N, C-alpha and C positions, 0 to 999 in steps of 0.2 A: 421872324417873330420870336422873341425871347419868352420862353416858358419858365415858370418859377424854378429856382435852383433849390435842390434838396441836399441835406447834409449827408456826408459819407459815413458819419457815425449815427447811431440810432438816437434821435433826439426828440422827435415829435410825431404825432399821428399822421401829418401830411406826408412826411418822409416815408413812414411805414406804408401808407396807402400807395404811394408812387412806386416803392420797391415791389410791393405785391403785384401791381399792374405789369411791371416790367419782368417779373419772375426772379427778382434779386432777393437774397437773404434779408430777412427783416430784423434779425437780432444780433448781427455782427458788423464790425467795421468793414467797409468795402475796400478792396485792394485792386491795384493795377500792376501788372508785370511789364516792365519796359523791355525785357528779353524773355521770350517764352521758354528759353532753355536754362534760365538761371534763377533759382529761388531767391538769390540775393538782390535781384532787381525789383523786388516787391516794394511798392510805395503805397501808403495809405491815401485814400480818396478823401479830400476835404469836402467837396461838394460836386454835384452833377446836375445837368439839366438836358432836356431834349432839345436838339437843334432842329430836327425834323422828324415827323412821325409818318410812317408808311403803313399800309394795311397789316403787314405781318412783322414789322420790326421798326426800330427807331435809331436815329443817329444821336448818340449821347456825347456831350462834351464833359470831360472830367477835369476838375481842378485838383491837382495833386499836392501832397504835403511838401514836395520839393519845389513848390511854386511854379511848376510847369503846367501846361494844359495839353490835352490830347482829345481827339475825337475817336469814337469806337462804335462799332456795330453792337446793338443791344444784346443780341444773342451771344456774341463772343465775350462781351462783358459779363454776362451771366455765367458762362463756362469758366471764366477766370476766377470766380468766387469759390470754386470747388477746391477743397483741400488737396486734391490729387491733380490739380491743373498741370503742373510741370511734368509729372510722370505721364499724364495722358498725352501731352504734346510730344514727349520723347517717344512714346509708343506709336503715335500717329506718324512721326517722321520715319521710324523703322519700317512701318508698313509701306509707306510711300517709296522708300529706298529699295525695298525688296521687290516691289511691283514694277519698278521702272526698268 
C-alpha cells in the first residue's frame, strides 16, 4: 500500500504534519548519511513515504537528491537529522569497541 509521499524540504502543511507525527524536524531540509562515519556522505532527501507502519515505528522509503532510493527505520532516520549525528555514531562505536 503506497502512502502519500512527502517533500524532504519544508513545502506544505501535509509534509509538516507527517514530519511531526514521525518525530522529524519540521523546519529544515531532511538529510541521509550513506556512511555513518563520513559527514561528506550526506545527501538531501527529495521525498519520503511510509512503506509500512508498525505500532512503535515505520519503515520509510527515501528518495535522495543523487537519484537513489533507500529504506530506513523511522527512529534511525530521526537520529540522522541531529547536527551531531556523525559524532554520536563515532562515540557509540568507541563504546562498543571498548566493551567487546
